[in-house]
N, C-alpha and C positions, 0 to 999 in steps of 0.2 A: 614872597608870600602872595603877591598878586597873581603870579603864574599858577600857584597851587590851587587857589580858589577858582581860577578860570578853568583849569582842567577838571576840577570837581564838578563845576557847573555844567560843563560840556558832557561829562559822563552821565550825570543825573538826567540831563535833557535827552541824551541819546537813548538811555534806558527807558525813559518815559515814552518817547516816540515809538520805539520798537514794540513795547508792550501794548500800547494803544492800537497800533496798526495791525498787530498780529492776532488780536483777539477775535475779530469777526471772520477770519479766514476759514477756520474749521467748524464754524457753528452749524449744527444739524438739528432739525426738529424731530423729536421722538414722541410718538403717541402710543399710549397703551391700547391694546386690543383685547377683546373678550371672546370667550367661547360659551356655548350654551349646551345644556344636557338635552339631547334629542330623545333618549330613552334610558330608563334605569330600571333594571329588574333585580329583585332580591334585596340583599342587604348591602346597599351602597351609601357611603357617607362622604361628606365634604367638610373639610376644615378650612375656613377662610383665612387669609394671610394675617389678618389683624385680630384673630380670636384664638382661644385655646380649646374650644369645644367643637365636637363633631356633630353635624346635623344630617339628617336623612336627605339624600338627593332626590329632587323631584324634576319632572319634565319642565323645561324652560329655566332651570336654575342657571345663574350666570357664574362662569368660572373665569378667573383672571390670574395674572402672574402672582406667585406666592401661595396659591391655593393648593391643598392636598386632597387626593381622592383615594379611598380604600374600598375594596370590594370583599364581600364575604363568600361563603360557599354557595355554589350554584347561582352566582350573581354576575351581572355585567352592566357596563355603562357605555353608551354611545355619545361622544362629544362631537360637535360641529364647531370648527374654529372660523373666525371672521375671514381668514384668508382662503376659505373653501377647503381646508384640509379636514379630514375625518379620522377619528380614532375610536377603537373599541377596546375597552379595558376589561380583561377577563377576570374570572374568579380568583380570589386570594391574591390580589394585586395591590400595590401601593404606588401611586404616581404623584409627582410634584410638578407643577407648572413653574419652572424656573424663570422663563422669559417668554413674553408674547407681546411684541411691540413692532411698530413700523417706523423706520427712519428713512426719510426721503422715499425711494421706491423699492426698499428692501424690507420684507417682512421677516422678522427673526422669531423663531419658535424653538425653545429649548425645554425639553421635558426630562425628568429624572425618574426612571423606573427602578425602585429599590428592590422590589420583589414581585413576582408574577409575570404576566405577559400582556402585550398589547398588539393589536393589528392596526396599522396606520396607513393612510393613503393621502396622496397630495395631488390635487388637480393640476394639470399642465396647461389648461386653457385660461391662464390669468395674465394680466397686463403688468405684473410686478415680479420681482425676483424673490425667491424664497430661500431662506437659510434655515432649514428644518433639521434639528438633531434630537435624537433620543439617547440619553446617557444611562448606563447601568453601572453597577459597581465595578464591572470588568472591562467595559468597552464603550465607545461612542459610535452611534450609527447615524449616517446622514441619509436623508430622504430627498429624492429628486422628483420633479414633476412627472406624473404618470406612473409612479411606482406604488406598489402595495408591499409593505413589509410587516412580517410578524417578528416581534422582538420578545425573546424569552430570557429572563435573567438566568445566566448560567449556560445558555445554549451556545454552541460553537459551530453553527452552520449558517449558510447564507440562504435566506428564505425570501427572495425578492421576486416579484412578478412585474414585468413591464406592461402597462395598460395603454400604450399609445394606439392610435387609430390607423394602423397600417392596413392597406388593402392588398390582398393577394389575388393574382390571376392565375388560373390553371387552364391550360389548353386541353380540351377533351375531343377525341375523334368521334364524330357523330355516328359513324357506322359501327365501330367496335366498342365504343365507350371507354377506351383506354386514355390515360393521361399522357402527356408528352414524356414524362419520366418513365412510364411503363413501356413506351415504345422503344426507348433507348436501352432497355434491359434492366432498369432500376424499378423494383417493385415499390409502390407507394402504399404504405400501411394506413395512413390517414391524411386527409387533405387539410391544409391550413384553413383557419376560419375565414369566412367572407367578410 
């Protein structure tokens, strides 16, 4: 009987020590972030996460996780997120901000577009990591720094534009005005941007 109570005591003590020591290991601090309405044109409404009523969107309105946005005909909305991303919600769209928070040095943005279209861009000159996704009923699209994406519910095409600041150099002959490619027999139809 003494042996059984000693084993029980050791098991309880070991379980207690493991649970106390393991708790602080995975602790992360999560902070909510906000977006604000930069411009709203036409019939644009916002439903806050804690209400059941829709209210007209105005410039400088604050948007946070759980809020919903809907636009009517000939309407659009421009949102600026705290992580420097930017989104334009087109006419006849319904968008929900599922998640917008920062954990350590990672900003998580998760949007759900149930109908309509959005154009979204993400700045690549930031000091933190972005996990930016737009979900639709059919697919999930990720956005990386320096990209502009148009997401249309039901669209089955890739509409991504890279916006990084690459510089191109083109060698031009001063006498003839030909580029290096034209001299090699390859006709250049247009020059890359400077």
